VODRENLO-103874 format. One record per residue (C-alpha): residue in one letter; x, y, z. Coordinates in steps of 0.05 Angstrom, whole numbers, padded with zeros to 5 digits, always signed. Layout:
AXYZ...
This chain:
M+01526+01676+01792T+01591+01715+01791Q+01620+01688+01726Q+01600+01623+01691G+01566+01602+01756V+01632+01593+01793R+01628+01602+01869W+01685+01621+01914T+01723+01576+01962A+01717+01582+02037D+01788+01608+02041Q+01772+01664+01992V+01712+01684+02034L+01749+01683+02099A+01804+01726+02068L+01753+01783+02070A+01747+01781+02146P+01771+01846+02178D+01802+01809+02237A+01810+01741+02270A+01749+01750+02314S+01704+01763+02254R+01734+01703+02218K+01717+01658+02276A+01647+01687+02286G+01632+01684+02211S+01654+01612+02207K+01602+01593+02260L+01547+01625+02217G+01569+01587+02155A+01517+01533+02168A+01444+01531+02146G+01415+01532+02217P+01406+01607+02230W+01390+01625+02157S+01324+01630+02119E+01302+01657+02051A+01374+01655+02026G+01387+01661+01952C+01431+01689+01897S+01423+01720+01829D+01459+01716+01762E+01476+01790+01771G+01522+01772+01828T+01483+01786+01892V+01473+01740+01952W+01420+01752+02006G+01390+01719+02067L+01357+01729+02134C+01398+01709+02195K+01366+01696+02263G+01397+01737+02318S+01383+01755+02389G+01325+01802+02372S+01255+01787+02348K+01270+01804+02276P+01323+01769+02235Y+01381+01809+02205Q+01374+01825+02131T+01441+01811+02099I+01461+01823+02027V+01527+01821+01990D+01541+01849+01920I+01596+01806+01891A+01590+01837+01822D+01628+01899+01845A+01694+01889+01810A+01731+01930+01862G+01710+01880+01915P+01646+01857+01948A+01599+01908+01979Y+01558+01892+02040K+01493+01912+02075C+01467+01883+02140T+01416+01908+02190C+01459+01885+02249P+01492+01939+02292S+01564+01917+02276R+01611+01970+02249K+01657+01918+02217F+01657+01908+02141P+01642+01853+02127C+01605+01835+02190K+01601+01763+02214H+01532+01754+02182A+01559+01774+02113L+01617+01726+02122G+01571+01670+02144L+01524+01682+02085L+01583+01679+02035L+01609+01615+02067L+01540+01585+02061W+01536+01607+01988A+01605+01579+01973A+01590+01511+02003D+01517+01494+01987D+01479+01507+01922A+01415+01479+01953V+01414+01525+02014V+01431+01588+01972P+01396+01573+01905P+01389+01621+01846G+01325+01661+01850Q+01290+01727+01850A+01316+01777+01902P+01266+01800+01955E+01244+01873+01953W+01292+01896+02008A+01351+01865+01973G+01330+01888+01904Q+01323+01960+01926W+01392+01963+01956T+01424+01930+01895A+01387+01975+01846G+01408+02037+01886R+01481+02016+01884R+01480+02002+01809R+01445+02068+01796R+01496+02107+01836A+01553+02071+01800E+01524+02090+01732E+01514+02162+01753K+01586+02166+01778K+01611+02135+01713A+01570+02185+01673T+01595+02246+01712D+01669+02226+01717G+01708+02279+01683S+01648+02323+01671G+01647+02361+01737A+01678+02428+01751P+01720+02455+01694S+01794+02441+01701G+01808+02515+01700A+01763+02529+01759A+01821+02523+01808D+01871+02579+01808P+01937+02549+01782E+01977+02607+01810A+01948+02596+01879A+01963+02522+01874R+02035+02538+01854R+02044+02584+01914R+02016+02531+01962A+02064+02480+01934E+02122+02528+01943R+02103+02543+02015R+02098+02469+02031A+02165+02455+01998E+02196+02509+02041R+02167+02477+02104V+02191+02408+02084T+02261+02436+02069A+02262+02468+02139G+02243+02401+02169A+02297+02364+02130V+02350+02414+02153E+02328+02407+02225L+02329+02331+02221E+02399+02332+02191Q+02422+02372+02252R+02389+02323+02300L+02422+02264+02266A+02489+02299+02270D+02478+02312+02345L+02461+02238+02356L+02524+02214+02321R+02567+02266+02356G+02542+02243+02424G+02545+02169+02407L+02490+02118+02393A+02487+02099+02466T+02452+02165+02480A+02393+02140+02439E+02381+02085+02490Q+02387+02133+02548S+02340+02185+02518G+02282+02138+02508Y+02226+02141+02457G+02203+02211+02477L+02260+02244+02440W+02241+02210+02375E+02167+02223+02383E+02181+02297+02393T+02226+02297+02331A+02171+02262+02291A+02121+02314+02314R+02167+02368+02288M+02169+02333+02220V+02093+02330+02219D+02092+02405+02232A+02138+02412+02172Q+02088+02372+02130A+02141+02318+02118Q+02100+02257+02140G+02148+02210+02106L+02205+02234+02150A+02160+02231+02211G+02145+02157+02199R+02218+02138+02191V+02237+02177+02253R+02185+02138+02294E+02217+02074+02267L+02284+02098+02293G+02255+02107+02362A+02233+02034+02364I+02303+02006+02350P+02344+02020+02414S+02346+01963+02465T+02314+01913+02417G+02366+01859+02425P+02437+01845+02402G+02461+01888+02345W+02412+01945+02354P+02466+01999+02347V+02483+01972+02278R+02409+01972+02257L+02401+02043+02284L+02462+02067+02246E+02436+02036+02182E+02368+02070+02189C+02402+02136+02206A+02442+02130+02142L+02380+02118+02100L+02344+02176+02134H+02405+02221+02121L+02405+02199+02048L+02331+02216+02042G+02341+02285+02072Q+02400+02299+02026G+02360+02274+01967W+02306+02325+01982L+02355+02382+01992R+02388+02365+01925R+02327+02341+01887E+02338+02389+01829R+02402+02351+01812L+02370+02282+01812P+02342+02244+01752A+02268+02257+01743G+02246+02188+01765L+02289+02187+01828A+02268+02258+01846T+02195+02235+01843T+02212+02176+01887V+02244+02223+01938R+02182+02267+01938S+02139+02206+01951R+02184+02181+02007M+02181+02249+02039G+02105+02243+02042L+02085+02290+01986S+02023+02260+01954T+02020+02247+01880S+01965+02222+01834A+01967+02163+01787D+01984+02192+01719G+02007+02132+01678P+01969+02110+01617P+01913+02059+01633L+01936+01987+01626R+01880+01936+01616D+01894+01865+01636R+01864+01806+01672W+01893+01817+01741L+01904+01758+01786V+01899+01774+01861L+01964+01748+01890A+01958+01771+01962Q+01920+01817+02008Y+01939+01838+02079D+01930+01896+02127T+01979+01935+02171T+01955+01980+02226D+01981+02037+02269P+01944+02081+02319R+01918+02127+02264L+01908+02085+02202T+01895+02016+02173T+01931+02004+02107R+01910+01948+02060R+01959+01922+02008I+01934+01882+01949W+01984+01852+01901L+01961+01838+01830H+01994+01802+01772G+01976+01817+01700T+01966+01753+01662D+01983+01785+01595S+02029+01842+01615H+02066+01799+01667R+02070+01861+01712T+02062+01855+01787V+02029+01917+01816L+02005+01942+01883L+01938+01972+01904L+01936+02011+01969S+01873+02030+02006Y+01862+02060+02075G+01813+02058+02133A+01808+02095+02198A+01843+02065+02257G+01808+02001+02278R+01768+01995+02214A+01786+01954+02153P+01788+01989+02085E+01728+01975+02041Q+01766+01951+01980A+01776+01875+01984L+01799+01825+01931P+01810+01755+01959V+01869+01714+01936G+01857+01670+01876L+01807+01716+01842A+01821+01752+01777V+01790+01817+01752D+01788+01847+01682A+01806+01919+01695E+01849+01979+01678V+01903+02006+01725S+01944+02070+01722A+02014+02075+01751Y+02037+02126+01802P+02100+02166+01784G+02168+02147+01811A+02226+02104+01788G+02209+02031+01796Q+02146+02043+01836P+02096+01985+01834R+02037+02024+01861V+01976+02034+01816A+01906+02061+01820L+01848+02016+01800G+01810+02045+01741E+01751+02019+01702Q+01730+01947+01715F+01699+01908+01659A+01677+01846+01697P+01669+01823+01769A+01726+01787+01804A+01720+01712+01794P+01761+01651+01813S+01820+01635+01768A+01868+01576+01762I+01924+01619+01733R+01990+01621+01771P+02045+01673+01765P+02111+01649+01735G+02165+01634+01787M+02240+01646+01794T+02298+01618+01835T+02320+01647+01902S+02383+01675+01872Q+02343+01711+01818A+02298+01740+01872V+02357+01770+01910A+02385+01799+01845R+02317+01830+01830Y+02317+01865+01898G+02387+01891+01886D+02368+01919+01818A+02307+01954+01848L+02349+01989+01901R+02383+02029+01846D+02317+02063+01832D+02294+02068+01904P+02348+02061+01958W+02293+02062+02013L+02256+02002+01985E+02241+01951+02039S+02225+01894+01992V+02202+01874+01922P+02146+01826+01902V+02172+01759+01874T+02145+01690+01862L+02193+01633+01880D+02186+01568+01842R+02201+01500+01872V+02223+01519+01942V+02217+01478+02005P+02207+01509+02075A+02261+01481+02120P+02284+01496+02191D+02351+01532+02197G+02375+01527+02269G+02326+01570+02308S+02298+01601+02245W+02266+01580+02178Q+02286+01587+02105L+02260+01572+02036A+02310+01524+02004D+02313+01522+01928A+02299+01451+01904D+02341+01458+01842E+02402+01497+01865D+02446+01504+01927A+02414+01568+01953A+02361+01590+02002L+02326+01652+02028P+02316+01663+02103L+02247+01682+02126T+02237+01750+02158P+02225+01754+02234A+02153+01775+02220A+02141+01714+02176R+02168+01666+02229S+02118+01690+02280R+02055+01683+02236P+02009+01623+02232G+02019+01625+02157L+02087+01592+02166W+02054+01528+02190R+02003+01529+02134L+02062+01534+02086V+02098+01476+02119A+02035+01433+02118L+02022+01450+02044S+02093+01431+02026G+02100+01367+02067G+02173+01368+02046A+02157+01375+01972P+02171+01437+01929V+02118+01491+01926R+02109+01557+01890V+02108+01617+01937F+02092+01690+01925G+02117+01741+01975E+02162+01801+01989C+02238+01795+01985G+02280+01847+02021H+02340+01860+02065Q+02310+01822+02123G+02294+01761+02082F+02231+01734+02050T+02159+01742+02074P+02113+01689+02043L+02043+01713+02028T+02011+01660+01983A+02030+01589+01962W+02009+01537+01911P+02024+01462+01912E+02067+01436+01856G+02008+01397+01826P+01936+01419+01818G+01907+01459+01875D+01881+01527+01897A+01923+01583+01923V+01932+01583+01999A+01935+01652+02033L+01990+01655+02085C+01976+01725+02114
């Protein structure tokens, strides 16, 4: 099996689902009825035939041994990864040794697995041995970078003028102008190759007429956008780390260049955010030896989940490399030395006041930071008027939950897990409050995903 014969929990399997509909459909297939010839191998593959609407059953196979996350193959026509059949097969495997026993893979499953392993070995052998590093013209690359910097600078100057016009005319004009003004400004920033500015401009356009206090929120976001534009225009005067952060916030891509750090990384949380163009998956990891909390980002086309998936509660022995920038948690996943497997390790926790102080410290390195990852120890979810908060069980302090957290079903899972008793909660702490992502009971028990 995956590692020492340990199978996943149902919650860890369902965390792989690309959406709620797939989760529901996969749960219905997590029973033995539609399955035949199911089995699993010590190499970390699970296979089975699932009866569908056609004359031939669907051939479904999952490679769990891929340390970057499971890989899937199914002969059904679904374009979702994993499809409902893959989810159902994994649920069956997680629940019943007798229905999915160890055995020899059938030929169709063995061929697919062998092909994947062969390609992985070939890729590993050829990494770093492709085209010579000098094949690209460094002078041409320098000129391209200079031209893009000039376009970004022109975009930043134009945006500064538009912000000045907005403040000169009064914030009420933003409500009268509607979203079209902001979308046109964002398009101008895209033309200037400043995607970071474009994204923040679109966020500005969504603030007017959003309830009491919207002018204050709009002014705050305008100030942060002005600070970013000024940071770009004066980047040569900034400390190196902050200048790199400004480049990243402007949308200029960078590569992970930090030294590889090997650790056993516990998967703290995984969740997706979507917009009309892109699905972004965020995976938070905690190094059990380094005690670092880092972030993996992966992307999928609009409407499709990214392929990389690491369910909460698993741990993977791997190397990561940090992206440049002051205080940036983002890393790239490097070589993996073992498949992801369930782990009983929990991250160390802190008080609510320590969490707020950590966010304040992080803002010195990155003033545009929305939140920081923290694990709160011994907190109790409690109603607070029309809202909710996490009250510290050992001190007279609490953190309000963000509006997004209050509207998610995960809040009620957290309340049920607590039952009025303290729990440990991992999440993101920022200026809007705390967003819980994963929780553990105070005594023995598995991690519960809240997102």
